[in-house]
ROMI-242312 format. One record per atom (N, C-alpha, C): x, z, y. Coordinates in steps of 0.02 Angstrom, whole numbers, plus 50000, padded with zeros to 5 digits. Layout:
REM residues N
XZY/...
//
This chain:
REM residues 207
556055678255799/555725679855745/555425689455767/555825691455810/555565699455813/554705698055860/554885693455885/554245692755932/553635687355867/553875685455830/553445683755767/553095689355749/553665692055722/553375699955687/553035703555701/552895705855792/552675709655818/552015707255825/551885700455833/551215697055859/551155692355793/551095693355731/550875690355695/550295687655686/549805693155681/549105693655696/548845688055741/549075687555797/548935682355854/549095677355822/549555674355810/549755668955768/549345666255708/549055670755661/548665670455612/547895668655655/547785671855688/547085669555735/547115665355769/547675662155804/547705655155840/547605649255764/548155652055718/547835645955648/547375647055626/546975649855632/546125651555596/545825644655635/545735648855710/545315643755758/545775634455764/546305634355747/546795626655734/546275625555675/546315629455627/546125625655563/545095624355560/544795630255590/544255629755593/544115622555630/544255620755709/544135615055749/544345606355689/544865609255672/545035603555629/544625601555583/544315607855533/544245604655477/543475603455499/543035605355561/542595605555565/542615598555569/542835595855624/542825588155667/543165583955590/543435583355573/543495581155495/542985580355445/542675585955436/541935585755431/541355581055435/541365581755487/540735580055539/540875572155530/541785569655542/541785561555554/541705558655502/541995562855445/541905560855361/541185559355351/540815563655357/539925562055333/539935555555377/539955556855458/539665550055498/540105542255467/540625544155445/541015536955432/540625534255361/540755539655321/540445536155254/539855533755238/539175536955281/538455531855310/538675525855336/539165527555397/539235520755421/539565514555403/540155519455345/540615511555311/540195508455258/539835511555228/539335508755164/538935504055209/538505506655260/538085499455284/538475493655314/538905496155345/539365491855380/539725486955316/539845489755275/540365486255227/540115478755213/539445476655199/539135469255182/538725465455236/538965469555305/538655467255369/539325465655416/539495459455407/540165456855458/540155460055529/539515457255554/539245458755623/539365465855653/538855467155604/538815476155609/539475479755610/540045477455568/540725478655556/541125479555615/540875473555644/541165471055702/541345473555770/540455476955773/540245479355829/540335489355830/540475488455758/540715498655741/541255499255765/541575492655746/542355494555756/542465492455821/542355489255866/542495489455927/542275496055955/541735498155944/541405505755977/541885509555954/541985510555893/542335517155869/543105515555881/543395508255928/544105507055946/544235509855996/543655509056048/543635509356118/543545518356112/543475522556077/543375528856079/544015531256063/544305526656002/545045529355981/545575527856051/545455523156090/545905520156155/545785528156204/545485529456218/545265533056255/545775538756248/546125540256307/546775545556295/546445553956287/546635557556256/546115565256247/546035569256288/546495570256329/546465574156399/545875572056420/545765564056439/545395560556465/544605563156440/544455560656388/544105561556317/543775570956323/544025575456350/543965581156352/543615583556408/543935579256489/543895578856546/543035577756536/542795571556512/542345567556526/541735572256494/541705577056418/541355580956431/541175586256439/541625590856491/541575595956536/541115595256572/540745590356602/540025591756639/539445592156613/539465587256537/538965587856465/538915593556410/539525596856388/539565600556341/539885606856376/540265606056438/540435612656451/541095614756429/541535619556433/542175621256377/542115623356325/542375623456290/542375627556226/542555624256169/542265625556097/542415622756052/542165616656026/541525618256057/540925610256045/541205604456079/541715605356135/541875598456161/542615596056137/543045600356106/543525596856063/543245595255986/542615598555956/542425594455922/542245589555933/541975587655967/541755580755990/542265576056010/542845578556021/543415572856042/543515572755980/543885577455954/544145574655880/543735570655840/542675571455833/542555569255799/542715557155806/542705560055892/542665551655902/543115548955894/543735551955903/544505550755880/544815548455798/544275551855790/544135551155699/544045545155656/543165543755706/542925538055650/543255530455649/543855528855712/543975521355670/544365522655601/544675525855613/545305526455521/544625529655451/544295532355481/543985534355442/543415528355410/542935525855461/542675519855441/542895512455409/543315513155451/543775506155425/544065507255340/544225514055347/544555514655252/544035515055219/543395517455232/542715517855184/542535510755190/542375507955223/542285496955235/542785494855185/543425494755194/544005491255174/543785494455106/543785498855083/543885502655002/543305498754957/542775499654997/542165496354952/542225488954965/542575484454996/542535476555014/542995474054944/543485479154930/544255479454887/543715476954828/543315483854817/543065484054747/542905477754703/543265474154652/543205467554620/542465465854612/542285459254644/541755457154623/541295454754544/541895454554495/541675455254416/541665461654404/541755466654428/541605474054407/540985474254431/540645473054474/540165472554509/539565468854473/539625463554451/539465459354424/539315462154358/539785464554321/539435467854237/539335474554248/539445479854310/538825483354338/537985480454321/538025475054369/537335474254382/537065468554302/537395467254271/537425466054192/537025471854159/537305478054174/537095482454113/536465486154155/536115485654200/535535485754232/535655490654269/536015492554323/536215495754369/535935494054450/535685499454463/535225495454533/535765496354601/535875494554638/536185493854709/536405501354708/536115505854717/536355514454714/536755516454696/536495513554617/536875515454544/537745513454552/537715508154567/538405502554585/538775506354632/538315508254708/538675512954743/539005519354732/538675523254698/539115528754661/539435529054591/539155524954567/539485525354490/540255520054504/540135514254541/540625510754531/541075510754608/540805508554647/541185506454715/541395511254750/541005518654756/541505524954797/541905526354743/541685528354697/542585530354631/543055525054669/543065519654630/543375515154646/543895514954717/543445513054781/543765514954844/544125522654852/543935527454822/544035534454842/544815532554840/545345530954837/545985533354840/545965529154907/545815524754943/545925521754997/545545526055050/544925529355023/544635533955089/544955538555082/545535541655028/545745547855049/546265545955079/546575538955093/547175536955140/546775538855200/546255536655202/546105536055283/546045540755309/545745549055263/545685555655262/546375557655306/546845554055262/547675561355251/547555557455338/547615550255344/547895548555409/547415551955455/546805553955458/546515555955492/546665563355522/546725566555454/546655573655467/547515573555511/548075570955488/548505574455518/548585574155600/548165566555611/548295565455677/547585572755711/547255573155698/546785578355708/547225587455726/547565587555668/547805593455669/548365592255740/548505586455731/549055587355814/548835587255864/548325582455860/547985581055938/547645587355941/547375591255911/547095596655910/547295602955953/548175600455974/548315607756009/548035605956070/548035601856102/547765599356172/547055602956189/546695604756140/546005605356156/546145613756187/546595617656199/546775625156230/546535623856287/546725617456321/546715615856393/545965614956422/545285615856380/544565615456356/544345624056342/544985627256338/544905634656315/544265633656227/544635629856210/544455629556127/544765633356069/545255637256100/545875638956050/546255635855998/546565639055955/547025635555920/547855638555948/548345634455908/548855635155909/549045631355978/548575627456000/548695628156076/548925632356119/548555635656120/548705642356176/549215644356182/549385647556113/550085649456101/550635645956148/550665640256149/551055634956146/551205633356236/550625633656276/550435632056330/550425640156388/550205643556308/550305650756372/551265653156368/551395653056312/552155651256316/552605647956365/552115641656370/552655636756424/552425639056506/551785639956526/551785644456578/551875650656585/552165655956547/552545662256544/553235659356538/553625653856507/554225653656508/554535659156442/553995659356399/554055662856347/554275656656284/554995656056256/555255652156202/554885655656145/554835659756132/554415661456052/553925659656042/553325660056090/552855658556103/552595651856077/553185647356113/553145640956105/553415639356042/554045642855996/554095640555954/553645641355891/553185648155902/552685648755869/552305644755846/551975643755906/551405638755899/551525633255874/552085627955903/552505623055875/552595622055795/552965625355783/553215625855725/552555627755658/551925633055693/551585634555641/551205626755657/550835622955692/550555617255677/550815611855648/551755610355659/551815607655619/551905607955539/551995616255521/551905617255451/551105614355421/550695618155470/549975614055444/550075608955441/550025603755470/549975594555462/550365592955423/551025595655392/551365595255321/550975597355269/550775602755279/550445604955200/550085600755193/549415598255265/548845596355236/549175587955217/549605584955236/549805579355212/549915576255138/550445583155134/550575583155068/549915584554991/549705590755020/549055590054971/548655584354984/548465580255035/548085574555020/548435567855000/549155568654998/549505561954965/549375561754888/549545571354883/549515572454806/548775569054784/548285570354822/547585570754784/547505560154781/547905557154829/547925549254849/548415547854771/548815550154781/549065549454690/549025548954637/548585554254633/548055557654575/547575551454567/547185551654624/546605545054611/546665539654595/547525537354609/547635529854605/547905530254511/548255535854497/548475535854438/548005537554380/547385540554416/546705540554358/546515533754370/546555529854387/546085523054389/546745516754351/547015518554373/547715516654341/547725515254255/547505523454235/547805525154170/546855521554151/
//
């Protein structure tokens, strides 16, 4: 506790770096997944191909992925962000495509009967109804990325992993605890916020 009080600015800066890496990665992955998921939702062959590729990326060990990117993008935050984006795609694409597929056909037929075109149906009907499932996928991805981003410290990307690994290297338990507890707290807070958003969306649809 004494070390934390003396060095809280270092912890706060590492937390800010961790949030920047995680949220940037999630924003990019979500934008890509939204487009890919919408396109692939009605095309089974394309969906299968996309899930095969994204599933392969998901299975690559994080440290190996970071190492593979070093000759291409070097060390630093870009390396970590590309890795986290690749790691998030499978979960997010599947949640988007599944959410759209589960919209009842009679609801879509009713929208067509009202004169809506395909774009209007997607914006006004399918995406809003798929939103709870999309947020559920985002919740899983967010917690995963926040946790896995710890290893980004190995490529000098910064974040809370820097405190943890520096603490291990210098046999400094206070640094290890500060980094580990802070990343756990961040993951829990984000999970609770997205769980609340998911419940609100579901209750809004039920009403």
